C-alpha positions in Angstrom: -31.5 -10.2 -14.8 -32.4 -7.6 -12.2 -30.2 -4.5 -12.5 -28.4 -3.0 -9.5 -29.7 0.5 -8.6 -27.5 3.4 -9.5 -25.7 4.9 -6.5 -25.4 8.5 -5.7 -21.9 10.0 -5.4 -22.2 10.1 -1.6 -23.3 6.4 -1.5 -20.2 5.4 -3.4 -18.2 7.7 -1.1 -19.5 6.0 2.0 -18.8 2.5 0.6 -15.1 3.4 0.2 -14.6 5.9 3.0 -13.0 3.4 5.4 -10.2 3.0 2.8 -9.0 6.5 3.9 -8.2 5.3 7.4 -6.7 1.9 6.3 -4.4 3.7 3.8 -3.6 6.3 6.5 -2.2 3.5 8.5 -0.4 1.9 5.5 1.1 5.3 4.6 2.6 5.7 8.1 4.0 2.2 7.8 5.4 2.6 4.3 7.1 5.9 5.2 8.4 5.1 8.6 9.0 1.3 9.1 12.4 1.4 7.4 13.2 4.4 9.6 12.0 2.6 12.8 13.8 -0.7 12.0 17.0 1.2 11.1 16.9 3.0 14.4 16.3 -0.3 16.2 19.4 -1.8 14.5 18.6 -3.2 11.1 21.2 -2.8 8.3 20.4 -1.9 4.7 20.7 -5.5 3.4 18.2 -6.7 6.1 15.6 -4.0 5.6 14.0 -5.8 2.6 13.9 -9.1 4.5 12.0 -7.5 7.4 9.6 -6.0 4.9 8.9 -9.5 3.6 6.3 -10.0 6.3 4.0 -7.5 4.6 3.4 -9.4 1.4 3.6 -12.8 3.1 0.7 -11.7 5.4 -1.2 -10.6 2.3 -0.5 -13.8 0.6 -1.9 -15.9 3.5 -4.7 -13.7 4.8 -6.4 -12.2 1.8 -7.5 -15.5 0.0 -8.7 -16.9 3.4 -10.7 -13.7 4.2 -12.0 -13.4 0.7 -13.4 -17.0 0.7 -14.8 -16.5 4.2 -16.5 -13.2 3.3 -18.1 -14.8 0.2 -19.8 -17.3 2.5 -20.7 -14.9 5.3 -24.2 -13.4 5.6 -24.9 -11.9 9.0 -27.2 -9.1 10.3 -24.1 -6.8 10.1 -23.5 -7.7 6.4 -21.3 -9.8 4.2 -18.0 -8.0 4.1 -18.4 -5.4 6.9 -17.7 -7.7 9.9 -14.3 -8.5 8.5 -13.5 -4.9 7.6 -14.3 -3.8 11.2 -12.4 -6.7 12.9 -9.3 -6.0 10.8 -9.4 -2.3 11.6 -9.6 -2.9 15.4 -6.6 -5.3 15.2 -4.6 -3.0 12.9 -5.1 -0.1 15.3 -3.8 -2.2 18.2 -0.7 -3.0 16.1 -0.1 0.7 15.3 -0.1 1.5 19.0 2.4 -1.3 19.8 4.8 -0.8 16.9 6.6 2.4 18.0 6.7 1.0 21.6 9.0 -1.9 20.7 11.9 -0.6 23.0 9.5 -1.0 26.0 9.5 -4.7 25.5 13.3 -5.2 25.6 12.9 -7.4 28.8 10.9 -9.9 26.7 12.8 -9.9 23.4 15.1 -7.8 21.2 13.3 -4.6 20.2 14.0 -5.2 16.5 12.5 -8.7 16.7 9.4 -7.3 18.5 9.1 -4.6 15.8 9.2 -7.3 13.1 6.5 -9.3 14.9 4.2 -6.3 15.3 4.8 -5.4 11.6 3.6 -8.9 10.7 0.6 -8.5 13.0 -0.2 -5.1 11.6 0.0 -6.2 8.0 -2.2 -9.2 8.6 -4.8 -7.0 10.2 -4.6 -4.4 7.4 -5.2 -7.2 4.9 -8.2 -8.5 6.9 -9.8 -5.1 6.2 -8.4 -4.4 2.7 -9.6 -7.5 0.9 -13.3 -7.3 1.8 -13.2 -3.6 1.0 -12.2 -4.4 -2.6 -15.1 -6.9 -2.8 -17.6 -4.6 -1.1 -17.1 -2.1 -4.0 -17.7 -4.9 -6.5 -20.8 -6.0 -4.6 -22.4 -2.6 -4.3 -21.5 -0.6 -7.4 -23.3 -1.4 -10.7 -21.1 -2.1 -13.8 -21.9 1.2 -15.4 -20.4 3.0 -12.3 -17.4 0.7 -11.8 -14.9 3.1 -13.2 -16.0 5.9 -10.9 -16.4 3.5 -8.0 -12.8 2.4 -8.1 -11.7 6.0 -8.9 -13.4 7.3 -5.7 -11.7 4.5 -3.8 -8.4 5.5 -5.2 -9.1 9.2 -4.3 -9.9 8.3 -0.7 -6.9 6.0 -0.4 -4.6 8.8 -1.5 -6.2 11.4 0.7 -5.4 9.1 3.6 -1.9 8.5 2.3 -1.2 12.2 2.0 -2.1 13.0 5.6 -0.5 9.8 6.9 2.8 10.4 5.1 3.1 14.0 6.1 2.0 13.5 9.8 5.5 12.9 11.4 6.8 16.0 9.6 3.9 18.1 10.8 4.4 16.9 14.4 8.0 17.9 14.2 7.9 21.2 12.4 4.5 22.5 13.5 3.9 20.9 16.9 7.6 20.7 17.9 8.1 17.0 18.7 11.6 15.6 18.4 12.3 13.8 15.1 15.7 12.2 16.0 16.2 8.9 17.9 19.2 7.3 19.6 20.1 3.7 18.7 17.4 1.3 19.9 14.7 4.0 20.3 11.9 5.5 18.1 11.5 9.2 17.5 8.6 10.8 19.5 7.1 12.3 16.3 6.8 8.9 14.8 5.3 7.4 18.0 2.6 10.0 18.2 1.9 9.8 14.4 1.1 6.1 14.9 -1.2 6.8 17.8 -3.1 9.4 15.7 -3.2 7.0 12.7 -4.8 4.2 14.8 -7.6 6.7 15.8 -8.2 7.8 12.2 -8.3 4.2 11.0 -11.0 3.1 13.5 -13.1 6.3 12.9 -13.2 6.0 9.1 -13.9 2.3 9.1 -16.8 2.8 11.5 -18.2 5.4 9.1 -18.4 2.8 6.3 -19.7 0.2 8.7 -22.6 2.4 9.9 -23.4 4.2 6.6 -23.3 1.3 4.1 -26.1 -1.3 4.0 -25.1 -4.4 2.0 -27.7 -6.2 -0.2 -29.3 -9.3 1.4 -28.3 -12.6 -0.3 -31.4 -13.0 -2.5 -31.2 -9.5 -3.8 -27.4 -9.6 -4.3 -27.5 -12.8 -6.4 -30.5 -11.6 -8.4 -28.5 -8.6 -9.5 -26.0 -11.1 -11.0 -28.5 -13.5 -12.4 -27.5 -16.4 -10.1 -29.5 -18.8 -8.0 -29.2 -17.8 -4.4 -30.5 -21.1 -3.0 -28.1 -23.1 -5.1 -25.1 -21.0 -4.0 -26.2 -21.1 -0.4 -26.4 -24.9 -0.6 -22.9 -25.0 -2.1 -21.6 -22.8 0.7 -23.1 -25.0 3.4 -21.3 -28.1 2.2 -18.4 -28.9 4.6 -15.2 -29.9 3.0 -11.9 -31.2 4.4 -8.8 -29.1 4.6 -7.3 -31.2 1.8 -10.4 -30.7 -0.4 -10.4 -27.0 0.3 -6.8 -26.8 -0.8 -7.5 -28.7 -4.0 -10.5 -26.4 -4.7 -8.3 -23.4 -4.1 -5.5 -24.5 -6.4 -8.2 -25.6 -8.9 -9.4 -22.0 -8.9 -5.8 -20.9 -9.4 -5.6 -23.1 -12.5 -8.9 -22.0 -14.0 -8.6 -18.2 -13.2 -9.8 -16.0 -16.0 -7.4 -15.2 -18.8 -7.6 -11.5 -18.0 -6.5 -12.2 -14.5 -3.4 -14.1 -15.7 -2.4 -11.3 -18.1 -2.9 -8.6 -15.3 -0.6 -10.7 -13.1 2.4 -9.9 -15.3 1.7 -6.2 -15.1 1.2 -6.5 -11.4 4.5 -8.3 -10.9 6.6 -5.5 -12.5 4.7 -2.6 -10.9 4.6 -4.0 -7.4 8.3 -5.1 -7.6 9.1 -1.4 -8.2 6.8 -0.1 -5.5 8.3 -2.4 -2.9 11.8 -1.1 -3.7 10.6 2.5 -3.3 8.9 2.0 0.0 11.9 0.1 1.5 14.8 2.1 0.1 13.6 5.7 -0.5 14.8 6.8 3.0 18.4 5.5 2.6 18.5 6.5 -1.0 17.7 10.2 -0.5 19.7 10.3 2.8 22.8 9.2 0.8 22.1 10.9 -2.5 20.6 14.2 -1.4 21.8 14.7 2.2 25.3 13.3 1.4 25.4 10.8 4.3 27.8 7.9 3.5 26.5 4.3 3.3 28.7 3.3 6.3 26.4 5.2 8.6 23.7 2.6 7.8 26.0 -0.3 8.8 25.3 -1.5 12.4 28.8 -3.0 12.6 30.4 0.4 11.8 28.1 2.2 14.2 29.2 -0.2 16.9 32.8 0.6 16.2 32.5 4.3 16.3 30.3 4.4 19.4 28.4 7.7 19.5 27.0 8.8 16.1 27.8 12.5 15.3 24.9 14.8 15.8 25.2 16.0 12.2 24.5 12.5 11.0 21.6 12.0 13.3 20.1 15.4 12.2 20.6 14.5 8.5 18.9 11.1 9.0 16.0 12.7 10.9 15.5 15.4 8.3 15.7 12.9 5.4 13.3 10.6 7.1 10.8 13.5 7.5 11.3 14.5 3.9 10.5 10.9 2.8 7.1 11.6 4.4 6.8 14.8 2.3 7.6 13.2 -1.0 5.4 10.2 -0.2 2.6 12.6 0.6 3.3 14.4 -2.6 2.9 11.3 -4.8 -0.2 10.4 -2.9 -1.6 14.0 -3.4 -0.8 13.9 -7.2 -2.5 10.4 -7.3 -5.6 11.8 -5.5 -5.8 14.7 -8.1 -5.3 12.3 -11.0 -8.0 10.0 -9.5 -10.6 12.7 -10.1 -9.9 12.5 -13.8 -9.0 8.8 -14.1 -12.5 7.4 -14.7 -13.3 10.0 -17.4 -10.0 9.4 -19.1 -10.6 5.6 -19.0 -14.1 6.0 -20.4 -12.9 8.2 -23.2 -9.5 6.6 -24.2 -9.9 3.1 -22.8 -8.6 1.6 -19.6 -5.6 -0.1 -21.1 -4.2 3.0 -22.7 -4.6 5.1 -19.6 -3.2 2.3 -17.5 -0.1 1.9 -19.6 0.7 5.6 -20.0 0.3 6.0 -16.2 2.8 3.3 -15.5 5.2 4.9 -18.0 4.9 8.2 -16.1 5.9 6.3 -12.9 9.0 4.8 -14.6 10.1 8.2 -15.7 9.6 9.4 -12.1 12.0 6.8 -10.7 14.6 7.5 -13.3 14.5 11.2 -12.4 15.8 10.5 -8.9 19.3 10.2 -10.4 19.2 13.8 -11.7 19.5 15.4 -8.3 22.6 15.5 -6.1 23.7 17.2 -2.8 23.2 20.9 -3.0 23.0 24.1 -0.9 20.2 24.4 1.7 17.2 26.5 0.9 14.1 27.7 2.9 10.9 26.0 1.7 7.5 27.3 2.6 5.1 24.3 2.9 2.2 26.5 4.0 1.9 24.9 7.4 5.6 25.7 8.2 8.9 26.7 6.7 11.8 24.2 6.7 15.4 24.3 5.5 16.4 21.4 3.2 18.8 20.8 0.3 17.7 22.3 -3.0 17.8 18.9 -4.6 15.2 17.6 -2.0 12.8 20.2 -3.3 13.4 19.0 -6.9 12.4 15.5 -5.8 8.8 16.7 -5.8 8.8 16.7 -9.6 9.3 12.9 -10.0 6.5 12.4 -7.6 4.0 13.7 -10.2 4.8 10.7 -12.4 4.9 8.2 -9.5 1.6 9.6 -8.2 -0.1 9.1 -11.6 1.1 5.5 -11.7 0.0 4.8 -8.2 -3.5 6.1 -8.9 -3.8 3.8 -11.9 -2.3 0.8 -10.0 -5.0 1.2 -7.3 -7.9 1.4 -9.7 -7.3 0.1 -13.2 -6.5 -3.6 -12.5 -9.6 -4.0 -10.4 -11.8 -2.2 -12.9 -10.5 -4.4 -15.7 -10.7 -7.6 -13.5 -14.1 -7.1 -12.0 -15.9 -7.7 -15.3 -14.3 -11.2 -15.7 -15.2 -12.7 -12.3 -18.2 -14.9 -11.4 -20.2 -13.3 -8.6 -20.2 -16.3 -6.3 -16.4 -16.3 -6.2 -15.6 -12.6 -6.5 -14.2 -12.5 -3.0 -11.9 -15.5 -3.3 -10.7 -14.5 -6.8 -10.0 -11.0 -5.5 -8.1 -12.7 -2.7 -6.2 -14.8 -5.2 -5.5 -11.7 -7.2 -3.6 -10.4 -4.2 -1.0 -13.1 -5.0 -0.1 -10.8 -7.9 0.6 -8.0 -5.4 2.3 -10.2 -2.7 4.5 -12.4 -4.9 6.5 -9.6 -6.6 7.0 -8.0 -3.2 8.3 -11.3 -1.8 10.7 -11.7 -4.8 11.8 -8.0 -4.4 12.3 -8.5 -0.6 14.4 -11.6 -1.1 16.7 -10.2 -3.9 16.7 -6.4 -3.6 18.8 -6.3 -0.4 21.3 -8.7 -2.0 21.4 -6.7 -5.2 21.9 -3.5 -3.2 24.9 -4.9 -1.3 26.5 -7.2 -3.9 25.9 -5.2 -7.1 25.4 -1.6 -6.0 27.8 -1.5 -2.9 25.0 -0.2 -0.7 24.5 2.9 -2.8 20.7 2.9 -2.5 20.0 5.4 -5.4 20.8 2.6 -7.9 18.2 0.3 -6.5 15.7 3.1 -7.3 16.9 3.0 -10.9 16.1 -0.8 -10.9 12.6 0.1 -9.8 12.3 2.4 -12.8 13.2 -0.4 -15.2 10.6 -2.7 -13.6 7.9 0.0 -13.9 8.7 0.5 -17.6 8.3 -3.3 -18.2 4.9 -3.0 -16.4 3.8 -0.3 -18.8 4.8 -2.4 -21.8 2.9 -5.5 -20.4 -0.4 -3.7 -20.3 -0.6 -4.0 -24.1 -1.0 -7.8 -23.7 -4.1 -7.6 -21.4 -7.5 -8.4 -22.7 -10.3 -6.1 -21.2 -13.5 -8.1 -21.7 -15.9 -5.2 -21.1 -14.1 -2.8 -23.5 -13.8 -5.6 -26.1 
């Protein structure tokens, strides 16, 4: 079997560089969509339901795009056309999202925001899935750990800048960070415009700088017959047959993929809770804002919201960007060492301990309560926040470590167990293990928050900690074929 050539560091960098922009957009979404929807009128119970569109779009889009990219060979490449198309559509969604109030004549701003969120997520997934497969296509097995670690590094660089951007626009540039009911803060609006630009630019870099292998060469590297696979791809099948083939692949998925699915369920269940409820959790628990100020019915009764509440929500929303940037920064740093640690101690051990660090990070949220304000020097500016808000940076170390591992280790373990002709579709199917736990979390976490925790959002973060702990334990049951 012909061996894939070793890639230089910068070739590996170029293959994954577009991930920086895609994650830049995802970070803006993760840190600010709950804030946007809350300002547009969503209550705490509804937030997780609105967020359901994200995993549902992934569930629908990624297997379709994965299968299509397996069969696509054009003069522009195999995966790259999908990556670029998804980036263009995602950038359009990012421009429209903060402008939901402008479309009030057509439909309710909150409904428009939910629709654009679905459109944005579908577009992100069109880019994301082929990017995963592109790394598998281009990087030889001996460089797979470093390939996915570089990918994780770039993802987290994008996430750091994307998460912190609204804070910078407020505290350095001077844009307003508060919004009246039914509006979106100017700092968030401009952050989305900048994010759309970065997304397109970074994806174009990968599109231009990476040359995919032609079919004959690609299949030769994997010891498969290019002509036979091309003939298989040319066979037209009915929709019914395609569905039967798809569910047949689900039934015959590699054992390693099934075992990783359990780990993925618990880890992504926890992540979804963090993305949806960090803003209300720290607003309530650190800034001391009562849960009633997140209830649209109560807000309608009182009329004008006190300026102190608006200021606290704005400051807490900005600080969510800071702590999200912090965990992404710690993840980026850990990514530098991740491949070496995995090579030395084994992927499973590193993966499990990383998830344990994330669980401890979630549990640590509970340790910090409302406190006196202090001046914090963030190098780019100084800001006054509660002392407890500063302490929240400590749990982000553990969460960052777990995030780096979640982005790299499952794919590094999985890639060695997949047949080359179906890598794309199996990677798409593997996205079920990301989307399904988020859907379950979206359906039940809002109900749990209101019915069990009386809308005290800090307790739903503790539930995330329990879920991440179960993920760490589940890694022990995964079989890594290459390490074995």
